C-alpha positions in Angstrom: 21.1 -25.4 19.9 17.5 -24.5 20.6 15.7 -21.7 18.8 15.7 -19.4 21.9 19.4 -19.9 22.4 20.1 -19.0 18.8 18.0 -15.8 19.2 20.0 -14.9 22.2 23.2 -14.9 20.2 24.2 -11.7 18.5 25.7 -13.6 15.6 22.7 -15.7 14.5 23.8 -18.7 12.5 21.1 -20.7 10.7 23.4 -23.8 10.7 22.5 -24.2 14.4 18.9 -24.8 13.4 19.5 -27.1 10.4 17.8 -30.5 11.2 17.9 -33.6 9.1 14.6 -34.7 10.5 13.0 -32.2 8.1 13.3 -34.9 5.5 10.3 -36.7 7.1 8.3 -34.0 5.3 10.2 -34.1 2.0 7.3 -35.8 0.1 4.8 -33.4 1.6 6.9 -30.5 0.4 7.1 -31.9 -3.1 3.3 -32.1 -3.1 3.1 -28.4 -2.0 5.5 -27.4 -4.8 3.7 -29.4 -7.5 0.3 -28.0 -6.4 1.0 -25.1 -8.6 0.1 -26.3 -12.1 3.2 -24.8 -13.9 5.5 -26.5 -11.5 3.6 -29.8 -11.5 3.6 -30.2 -15.2 7.2 -28.9 -15.4 8.3 -31.8 -13.3 5.9 -34.3 -14.9 7.0 -33.5 -18.4 10.7 -32.9 -17.7 13.2 -34.5 -20.1 16.1 -34.0 -17.7 17.1 -37.6 -16.9 18.8 -36.8 -13.6 15.7 -35.0 -12.4 13.4 -38.0 -12.8 12.6 -39.2 -9.3 11.0 -42.5 -10.5 14.2 -43.4 -12.3 16.9 -41.8 -10.2 15.3 -41.2 -6.8 18.4 -40.9 -4.7 20.2 -38.7 -7.2 17.1 -36.4 -7.3 16.9 -36.3 -3.5 20.6 -35.7 -3.1 20.4 -32.7 -5.6 17.6 -31.1 -3.6 19.4 -31.6 -0.3 22.6 -30.1 -1.8 20.7 -27.1 -3.1 19.1 -26.4 0.3 22.5 -26.9 2.0 24.5 -24.6 -0.2 21.7 -22.0 -0.2 21.5 -21.8 3.6 25.0 -22.7 4.7 27.3 -22.2 1.8 29.4 -19.2 0.7 28.7 -16.9 -2.2 31.3 -18.7 -4.3 29.6 -22.1 -3.6 26.2 -20.7 -4.4 27.4 -19.4 -7.7 29.0 -22.7 -8.5 25.9 -24.7 -7.8 23.7 -22.1 -9.6 25.6 -22.9 -12.7 24.9 -26.6 -12.3 21.2 -26.1 -11.7 21.0 -23.7 -14.6 22.3 -26.4 -17.0 19.4 -28.7 -16.0 16.8 -25.9 -15.9 17.7 -24.9 -19.4 15.9 -28.0 -20.7 12.7 -27.5 -18.6 10.2 -25.5 -20.6 6.7 -26.2 -21.9 6.1 -27.6 -25.4 3.3 -26.6 -27.8 1.0 -29.4 -26.5 1.7 -28.8 -22.7 -1.5 -28.2 -20.7 0.1 -25.1 -19.1 3.0 -22.8 -20.0 6.1 -23.0 -17.9 9.8 -22.2 -17.8 12.2 -23.3 -15.1 13.9 -19.9 -15.2 10.6 -18.1 -14.3 11.3 -16.3 -11.1 7.7 -16.5 -10.0 7.8 -20.3 -10.1 11.1 -20.3 -8.3 9.7 -18.0 -5.6 6.8 -20.4 -5.1 9.2 -23.4 -4.7 11.4 -21.4 -2.3 8.3 -20.3 -0.3 7.3 -24.0 0.1 10.8 -25.0 1.3 10.7 -22.2 3.8 7.2 -22.8 5.0 7.6 -26.6 5.2 11.0 -26.4 7.0 9.7 -23.9 9.5 6.6 -26.1 10.2 8.8 -29.2 10.9 11.1 -27.2 13.1 8.2 -25.8 15.1 6.8 -29.3 15.6 10.1 -30.7 16.8 11.3 -27.8 18.9 8.3 -25.6 19.5 7.6 -22.3 17.7 10.6 -19.9 17.6 10.3 -16.5 19.3 9.7 -13.4 17.2 13.4 -12.5 17.0 14.4 -15.9 15.9 11.6 -16.3 13.4 12.5 -13.0 11.8 16.2 -14.1 11.6 15.2 -17.4 10.1 13.0 -15.7 7.5 15.8 -13.3 6.4 18.2 -16.2 6.0 15.7 -18.3 4.0 15.4 -15.7 1.3 18.5 -17.4 -0.2 16.3 -20.4 -1.1 15.1 -18.2 -3.9 17.8 -15.7 -4.5 20.4 -18.4 -5.0 18.8 -18.9 -8.4 16.9 -16.3 -10.5 14.6 -14.7 -7.8 15.7 -11.1 -7.4 15.9 -9.7 -3.8 12.9 -7.4 -4.3 10.6 -10.3 -5.2 11.1 -12.0 -1.8 8.4 -10.6 0.6 9.9 -7.9 2.8 8.9 -9.5 6.1 6.9 -12.3 7.6 3.7 -10.4 7.4 4.2 -9.8 3.7 5.0 -13.4 3.2 1.8 -14.5 4.9 -0.1 -12.2 2.5 1.8 -13.8 -0.5 1.1 -17.3 0.8 -2.6 -16.6 1.3 -2.9 -15.2 -2.2 -1.0 -18.2 -3.7 -3.6 -20.6 -2.1 -6.1 -19.4 -4.7 -3.9 -20.7 -7.5 -3.6 -24.3 -6.2 -4.7 -27.0 -8.6 -3.5 -30.6 -8.8 -4.8 -32.1 -12.0 -5.3 -35.9 -12.3 -2.0 -36.7 -14.1 0.0 -34.7 -11.5 -2.0 -36.3 -8.7 -1.3 -39.8 -10.0 2.4 -39.0 -10.1 2.3 -37.7 -6.5 0.4 -40.7 -5.3 3.2 -42.9 -6.6 5.7 -40.6 -4.9 3.9 -40.9 -1.6 3.8 -44.7 -1.8 7.5 -44.9 -2.7 6.9 -46.6 -6.0 10.5 -45.8 -7.0 11.9 -48.2 -4.4 12.2 -52.0 -4.9 8.9 -53.6 -4.3 9.5 -55.1 -0.8 10.7 -51.7 0.5 8.0 -49.7 -1.2 5.3 -52.1 0.0 6.5 -51.9 3.6 7.4 -48.2 3.8 4.9 -46.7 1.4 1.9 -46.6 3.8 4.1 -45.0 6.5 5.3 -42.3 4.1 1.8 -41.7 2.9 0.7 -41.2 6.5 3.5 -38.8 7.3 3.0 -36.9 4.1 -0.7 -36.4 4.8 0.0 -35.3 8.4 2.5 -32.7 7.3 0.3 -31.3 4.5 -1.8 -28.2 5.3 -5.5 -28.8 4.7 -5.8 -27.0 1.3 -3.2 -29.4 -0.1 -4.9 -32.4 1.4 -8.1 -31.4 -0.4 -6.3 -31.1 -3.7 -4.8 -34.5 -3.2 -8.2 -35.9 -2.1 -6.6 -37.3 1.1 -8.8 -38.4 4.0 -7.6 -37.3 7.5 -9.4 -37.8 10.8 -9.0 -36.6 14.4 -7.7 -40.1 15.3 -5.1 -39.8 12.5 -4.1 -36.4 13.9 -3.6 -37.8 17.4 -1.4 -40.6 16.1 0.6 -38.2 14.0 1.2 -35.9 17.0 2.3 -38.8 19.1 4.7 -40.0 16.4 6.2 -36.5 16.1 6.7 -36.3 19.9 8.7 -39.6 19.8 10.8 -38.3 16.9 11.4 -35.0 18.7 12.5 -36.8 21.9 15.0 -38.9 20.0 16.2 -36.0 17.9 17.1 -33.9 21.0 19.5 -36.7 22.2 21.5 -36.6 19.0 24.8 -34.8 18.7 24.7 -31.7 16.4 26.6 -33.2 13.5 24.3 -36.3 13.5 21.1 -34.3 13.7 22.3 -32.1 10.8 22.9 -35.1 8.6 22.7 -35.3 5.5 22.8 -31.6 4.9 26.3 -31.1 6.4 27.5 -34.1 4.4 26.0 -32.8 1.2 27.7 -29.5 1.6 31.0 -31.1 2.3 30.7 -33.3 -0.8 30.0 -30.2 -2.9 33.2 -28.6 -1.5 35.2 -31.6 -2.4 33.8 -31.5 -5.9 34.8 -27.9 -6.2 38.3 -28.7 -4.9 38.8 -31.5 -7.4 37.7 -29.3 -10.3 40.0 -26.6 -9.2 42.9 -29.0 -9.0 42.2 -30.4 -12.4 42.3 -26.9 -13.8 45.8 -26.6 -12.3 46.9 -29.8 -14.1 47.1 -31.9 -11.0 46.0 -35.5 -10.7 44.4 -36.3 -7.4 43.7 -39.8 -6.0 40.7 -40.4 -3.7 43.1 -41.4 -0.9 45.1 -38.2 -1.2 41.8 -36.1 -1.2 40.7 -37.8 2.0 44.1 -37.4 3.8 44.6 -33.7 2.8 41.0 -32.4 3.1 42.1 -29.3 5.0 44.8 -28.5 2.6 42.5 -28.9 -0.4 39.9 -26.6 1.1 42.7 -23.9 1.7 43.8 -24.4 -1.9 40.4 -23.8 -3.5 39.7 -20.9 -1.3 43.0 -19.3 -2.3 44.5 -19.5 1.2 47.3 -22.0 0.6 49.7 -22.2 3.6 53.0 -20.4 3.4 55.9 -22.5 2.0 57.2 -24.7 4.8 54.4 -23.8 7.2 53.5 -26.6 9.6 50.1 -28.4 9.3 48.3 -31.4 10.6 50.0 -33.6 8.0 53.4 -32.0 7.8 54.9 -29.2 5.7 53.3 -27.6 2.7 55.9 -29.3 0.5 55.0 -32.6 2.0 51.4 -31.9 1.4 52.1 -31.4 -2.3 54.0 -34.7 -2.5 51.1 -36.6 -0.9 48.5 -34.7 -2.9 49.9 -35.2 -6.3 50.1 -38.8 -7.4 52.6 -38.1 -10.2 52.6 -35.1 -12.4 50.6 -35.6 -15.5 52.1 -32.7 -17.4 50.3 -33.6 -20.7 53.4 -33.3 -22.8 55.2 -30.8 -20.6 58.3 -31.5 -18.6 58.1 -32.0 -14.8 58.1 -28.5 -13.1 61.3 -27.5 -11.5 61.6 -28.3 -7.8 58.6 -30.7 -7.8 58.6 -33.2 -5.0 57.7 -36.8 -4.6 57.9 -39.1 -1.7 60.5 -41.8 -1.7 59.3 -45.5 -1.7 58.6 -46.8 1.8 61.2 -49.1 3.3 60.4 -52.5 4.8 60.5 -51.1 8.3 57.9 -48.5 9.0 60.1 -47.0 11.8 63.0 -46.3 9.4 63.4 -42.5 9.0 64.3 -43.0 5.4 60.8 -44.4 4.8 59.4 -41.0 5.5 61.9 -38.9 3.6 60.9 -36.5 0.9 63.2 -36.1 -2.1 63.1 -33.0 -4.2 64.0 -33.3 -7.8 65.4 -30.5 -9.9 65.2 -30.6 -13.6 67.9 -27.9 -13.9 
């Protein structure tokens, strides 16, 4: 759906504007975030193993994608769940006595800056691919994007009230930009994809550096000491036009990838945790085959007993879902069900029977 079409709808849904092509500017957004010294040194000196891009690049990227997905498209329950996960990592990110600057990952001012960069960078990519949104859509996007900050420790009142207030905040924040040599060296390695195996980094690094430089606003290019000419700008504009043309031909689920897939993966993780708390053992195959039922379970909307579903009755759901009751020393619950072993002939009705056992 285009931006104008979304604005015409009374029920604005930001999911209609989510675009996986925004990841082309992911490195540029990282540069913008780390251009604030407290954020830059916080990332550079972090002791959180899973957050080290050079050691675990795909895990780090996946975590960021999941955070953006759950903040913009998730429910309150899902945002609270992921906030707890992020808080566990952020608890270890704080400055030491010998750190060049003081920082704390729970500082709402730093989180506001990171959220502002995500909003500003995402809107810039969307405008390049689809054209600038009209005023109504731009206001709606801005209101929804406040969750990029409020999902963590940014209180509602800290997020600028409207786009004009945000522009003033952004202009004032430009005065605080400073990329010191250690942070610049780290970002140079990030742009050249040094975290990839050498053949891939050598081939794709210059391309990523060109895209990153093109997406960066001029103040950030100056801090990174990146050279950019009018010829570079023309080549960059042409490349973005090609990407936009291809992106318009993609079906919505494909164009939203990997944000939609990351959100679905988080929901499956929540479902597994909920089922483990209930004492159930779930196999990967049963999770895949009963996705709908699992989602209803974790949301507290389990089907009525005997209600039909895409895989059969609720009782049969339970027999497929639970690969044997691991009661941890307790007896099998009364009335629990299990599927009978399949017969040699798949067409035999007995092969699909469900036998209920009673421990009475």
